[in-house]
C-alpha positions in Angstrom: 101.6 119.0 89.5 104.4 117.0 88.2 103.6 113.3 87.7 103.8 110.7 90.5 106.0 107.6 89.8 105.5 104.5 91.9 108.7 102.4 92.5 109.0 99.2 94.3 111.1 99.6 97.4 114.2 97.4 98.3 116.6 97.2 101.2 118.5 100.1 99.6 115.4 102.3 100.2 115.5 101.8 104.1 116.3 105.4 104.9 113.7 106.8 102.5 111.1 104.5 103.9 112.0 105.4 107.4 111.7 109.0 106.7 108.5 108.9 104.7 107.0 106.5 107.2 107.7 108.5 110.3 106.6 111.8 108.7 103.3 110.5 107.3 102.4 108.6 110.5 103.2 111.7 112.6 101.3 114.0 110.3 98.3 111.6 110.4 98.1 110.8 114.2 100.1 113.3 116.2 97.2 115.6 117.0 95.3 112.7 118.5 98.1 111.2 120.6 100.6 112.3 123.3 104.1 113.2 121.9 105.7 110.6 124.2 103.5 107.9 122.7 104.0 109.1 119.2 107.8 109.1 119.5 107.9 105.7 121.1 105.8 104.2 118.4 107.8 105.9 115.6 111.1 104.7 117.0 109.9 101.1 117.4 107.9 100.7 114.3 110.5 102.3 112.0 113.6 100.8 113.6 116.2 99.9 110.9 116.2 96.3 112.0 112.4 95.9 111.9 112.0 97.7 108.6 114.8 95.9 107.0 113.2 92.6 108.0 109.9 93.7 106.6 111.6 94.8 103.3 113.3 91.4 103.0 110.0 89.4 103.6 109.1 87.6 100.3 105.3 88.0 101.0 105.5 91.7 101.8 106.0 94.5 99.3 106.6 98.1 99.6 106.1 100.9 96.9 107.2 104.5 97.3 105.4 107.3 95.5 107.9 109.8 94.0 107.4 113.2 92.8 110.7 114.0 91.0 113.3 113.2 93.7 110.8 113.6 96.6 109.0 110.6 98.3 105.4 111.7 98.8 103.9 108.5 100.1 104.1 104.8 100.4 102.2 101.5 100.2 102.8 98.2 102.0 101.0 95.0 101.1 101.2 91.5 102.7 100.4 88.2 101.1 100.1 84.8 102.7 101.5 84.3 106.2 102.9 87.9 106.1 99.4 89.2 106.7 99.0 90.6 110.1 95.7 88.9 111.0 93.7 86.9 108.6 96.5 85.1 106.8 94.0 83.7 104.3 95.7 82.5 101.0 92.7 83.9 99.1 93.3 87.4 100.5 95.8 90.3 100.3 96.3 92.8 103.1 97.0 96.6 102.6 98.9 97.2 105.7 99.7 100.9 105.0 98.9 103.6 102.6 100.2 106.9 103.8 100.7 110.1 101.9 102.3 113.4 103.0 99.6 115.9 104.0 101.1 118.3 101.4 99.8 115.8 98.7 96.4 115.0 100.1 93.8 115.5 97.4 96.3 115.0 94.6 95.4 111.4 94.0 98.7 109.9 95.3 96.6 107.6 97.8 94.5 106.5 94.8 97.6 105.6 92.8 98.9 103.6 95.6 95.6 101.9 96.2 95.3 101.1 92.4 98.9 99.4 92.6 97.6 97.3 95.4 94.5 96.3 93.6 96.5 95.5 90.4 98.7 93.1 92.4 95.7 91.5 94.1 94.0 90.9 90.7 97.4 89.6 89.2 97.6 87.2 92.2 94.0 86.2 91.6 93.0 87.0 95.2 89.3 86.8 96.2 89.5 90.0 98.3 91.6 92.7 99.9 91.3 93.7 103.5 92.8 96.2 105.8 92.5 97.9 109.3 91.9 101.7 109.6 91.5 103.7 112.7 87.8 104.5 113.2 88.7 108.2 113.9 90.5 108.5 110.7 87.4 109.8 108.8 89.4 110.7 105.6 90.8 107.2 105.3 87.5 105.4 106.1 85.9 107.5 103.4 88.6 106.8 100.9 88.2 103.1 101.4 84.4 103.2 101.4 84.6 105.0 98.1 86.8 102.4 96.7 84.3 99.6 97.5 85.4 98.5 101.0 82.9 97.5 103.6 83.4 97.0 107.3 83.4 93.4 108.5 85.0 93.5 112.0 87.0 95.6 114.4 90.3 95.1 116.2 92.4 96.9 118.7 95.5 98.7 117.5 98.0 99.7 120.3 99.9 102.9 120.1 102.1 102.8 123.1 99.8 102.4 126.2 96.8 103.5 124.2 94.3 101.2 122.8 92.5 102.4 119.7 89.8 100.7 117.5 90.6 99.9 114.0 87.7 99.0 111.6 88.5 96.0 109.6 87.3 96.5 106.0 87.4 94.4 102.9 86.6 94.5 99.2 85.6 91.3 97.4 87.3 91.1 93.9 85.2 88.3 92.4 
């Protein structure tokens, strides 16, 4: 395998983020959801205007994992008021870590997670938190292996479907 390089994304990476975001979300969740709900979610969540706003939000950062000229995964983190729920100044949220299925098992997710951890430590955060779908056993296992424990649950809406996300956190002190 060629080496994977992480690069911070900017507004100029909008199309790349849309493509990798849609592809990885679809690969991860299509088999568990209707095609109609998936397409609705993808068109809304990765709409240019919405994604550009996220890219230009100072307390949010995206990183793309590249294998040569090919994006193979990405990370989105949120600090401060950009966090989707807790908005605790002592915490950082990992909103998204997604990797192409072709690169599962190749440590791309670990590289992206390690980048998030590095930023949280640099920012002197007390903990990192995230939400992960309870049926995504691969992701739940990944986060557990990296020291996260469940502390709550919340509802994630995919179209008209309500799904349960496990809220997990890792204390950094």
